[in-house]
N, C-alpha and C positions, 0 to 999 in steps of 0.2 A: 804452440809445439814444434818445436824444431824436426827438422828432418834430419834423416840419418843417412849418412853417405854410405853410397854403396861400397863394394870392395871393387876397388880397380881391376883384378882379378873376372870376377863375372860382368864388371861390365865390357872389358876385352875378349871375352869366351862370346858373347851376345853380339856385339859389334861381328866379330869373327862371322858369327852363325849366320846372320842376317848376307854379310856380304859371299859368304858360299851358297846361300838360299839364293841370291840372286845373280850365280852363274860370273861372278868376280873370279878375277885369279885370282890367286895366292899371292902374286907380287905386291899387290895393292896392300900390303901389310905396314899399318902406321909405325907399328914400333920396331926399334931397333933392339934392345936386350934381350938378350935369350931368353930368359926365365918369362918376360912378359909376355914374348913372342911367342911363346910355347903354348898359352892360352888364349891367343887368337888364332893362329894354327887349327887346334883342338877343335875351336867352336868353328874353324871354317871348314875342316873333313867333315864334320857333321850336317851343318847345312849344304855340303855337297850333294852328302848322302842322302838328304830329306829332298832336295830339289832331282834328283836321280830317281828317286822311288814315284815322284811327281808330284811331293805335298808342294802346296803354294800360300806362303801368305801367314793368316793364322791357323791354318792348320796343321802346318808342322810345327809352330809354337809352341801349338798345344798338345802334341803328341810328342814332345823333344821333356824325358825328365829333370833334363839338368839344367834345364831354363828357368825353375821352380823355384 
């Protein structure tokens, strides 16, 4: 059975969320194009918010409906 490729925007959002959750700076964004960068930044903001609310690891990912 073939594996379906994930949408690039979803992948960028998830990577941004992980970066924000781990406390990394938004300057670490690996994307230069503005439309894709916005997805990473959106994930980063939600990850930072989860970090500030004291969530870590799996509990933060499970509580975020955007990641499902």
